[in-house]
C-alpha positions in Angstrom: -11.8 -16.7 -13.9 -11.5 -18.5 -17.2 -8.2 -18.4 -18.7 -6.3 -16.7 -15.8 -4.2 -19.8 -15.4 -4.6 -19.6 -11.6 -7.3 -20.4 -8.8 -5.7 -17.5 -6.9 -7.4 -14.9 -8.8 -9.5 -12.4 -6.6 -11.1 -9.2 -6.5 -11.3 -7.1 -3.1 -13.0 -3.9 -3.0 -11.5 -1.1 -0.5 -12.0 2.5 -0.4 -8.6 3.9 -1.6 -9.1 7.0 -0.5 -8.7 5.6 3.0 -5.0 4.8 2.9 -5.1 2.7 6.3 -8.1 0.7 4.7 -6.2 -0.1 1.7 -2.8 -0.9 3.6 -4.9 -3.0 5.8 -6.7 -5.0 2.5 -3.0 -5.2 0.9 -1.5 -7.0 4.3 -4.6 -9.5 4.7 -4.6 -10.5 0.9 -0.7 -11.1 1.2 -1.1 -13.0 4.6 -4.0 -15.1 3.0 -2.3 -15.5 -0.4 1.3 -15.8 0.6 2.4 -12.9 -1.7 0.5 -10.5 -4.1 2.0 -10.7 -7.9 -0.3 -8.0 -9.4 -2.3 -5.6 -7.9 -4.7 -3.6 -9.9 -6.0 -0.2 -8.6 -8.9 0.6 -10.8 -10.4 3.4 -8.7 -11.8 6.9 -10.2 -14.1 9.4 -9.9 -16.4 10.3 -12.7 -16.9 13.9 -13.5 -19.7 15.1 -15.8 -18.0 18.2 -16.7 -15.9 19.4 -19.7 -12.0 19.5 -18.4 -12.4 23.4 -18.9 -15.3 23.6 -16.5 -13.6 21.7 -13.7 -12.3 23.1 -10.8 -8.9 22.7 -9.5 -10.0 20.9 -6.6 -12.0 18.9 -8.6 -9.3 17.7 -11.1 -7.1 17.4 -7.7 -9.7 14.8 -6.4 -10.1 12.9 -9.9 -6.3 12.1 -9.6 -5.3 11.8 -6.2 
């Protein structure tokens, strides 16, 4: 990644809805890199609805 200032930048996809898988990924990366300085969770669900048309369950699944 140009300009990142480190060759230790990586991207590791994981299903964040699976807590065990997410925990395992973090543990693996920490073991391989020694530590994690920054962790970005860029997960979300795209709904093609206006907020007033989304059910309570739909809102919950979007922010969980």
